[in-house]
N, C-alpha and C positions, 0 to 999 in steps of 0.2 A: 377981042374977048373970046375965050374958048367956048365951044358949045357946052350946054348943060346936059349932063347925063343922069339918068335915074337907073340904079342897078340894084337887083335883088339876088342874093346868094343864100343858098341853103346848104348846111353841112350836117354831119352826124350830131355833133355837140360842140360847145365852146367852153372849155374849162381852164385852159392854160392862161394864167395871168400874164405871162411873158408875151404870148402872142397877142393878147388883147391890148397890152401896152404898146406893142408895135403898131397895131391898127389905129390906136388913139394918136400916136405920134404922127403917123402918115396922114390921118385926117386933118390934123393941125397944120402940117407942112403944106398939104395940097389944098387946104381951104374947102373941104367938102363936109357936108352934114351927114352924120352917120347914126343909125339906130341899130343896136345890137340886142339879140336875145341870147343870153349866155346861161351857163349852168350845166349840170350833168344830165339833165333830162332832154332828150332829143326833141325836136331838131334845134340846131344852132341857126340863127337867122341874122343876116346882115343886109341893111337897106342903106344905100348911099346915094347922095344927090349933090351935084355941083360940077363945076368946070374941071375939077381934078379927079372926078370919080373913076374915070377909066384908069388913070395911073394908080389910084388907090386899090382898084381891083387887081392890078399886077402885084401889089404888095401882098394882098390876100392869097393869090395863087402861089407865091413864093413860100408862104407859111405852110403849105401842103396840108390843109384841113382834110380830115377823113370825109369821104362821100361829098366832095365839093360839087355843087350843081349851080350853074348860072341859070336862075329861073327867069330873069328878065333884064334886058338892057336896052333902054330907049333914049333917044335924044329928045329933050323937052324944051319948051319955050321959056319956062320960069321955074324957079325953086318953089316947092310947096311944102316940103317937110319942115315941121315946126321944131327945127334944131338949128342953132346958129352955125354959120360957116366956120369950119375948123373945130367944131365941138362933137362930142360923142355922148349919146344917151344909152345907158345900159339897163335892160330890163331882164327879169328872170323867168317870165312865163309867156307862153303864146297868147294867153288871155290879155295880159298887159300890153304885149306887142300889138295885138289887133286893136285894142282900145285906144292906144296912142295913134295909130294910123287912121282910125275911124273919125278923128277930129276933122280931117279933110276928106270929103266924099270922093274927090278925084283920085287922091292917092290910095284911099281905101279900096276903091273899085279896081284900080290898076293892080294892086297887091293881090286881091281876090282872084282876078283873072290869071295872073302869072302863077299863082299857087294851084290853080286848077279847081278852085272852089265854085267858080261860076264861069259862064261863057261870056265872052266880050264882043 
């Protein structure tokens, strides 16, 4: 069984439906859970978790998002993101994104540290 990775990516924004469809297809093929913050208002956020998350990140890099920044990439013991393997949840505001992550205190704290909102 491949190691489980948790990955956080920040971009300028995510508006291209074609690119988002590619990310959705990759998540399904690689069986990783993905949470996206899309829309024309910056920033664009991508949170992926699963055994195929590293390969999923390679797909993201090939799409050449503006201001691509890898905010965090860690190997973890278990999946915690409340998204089924191979599925993508798309949100349109940072407030919704944070509220979704806040459901799990471990993930929420990991996200806050990687974003620089708090020290870990």
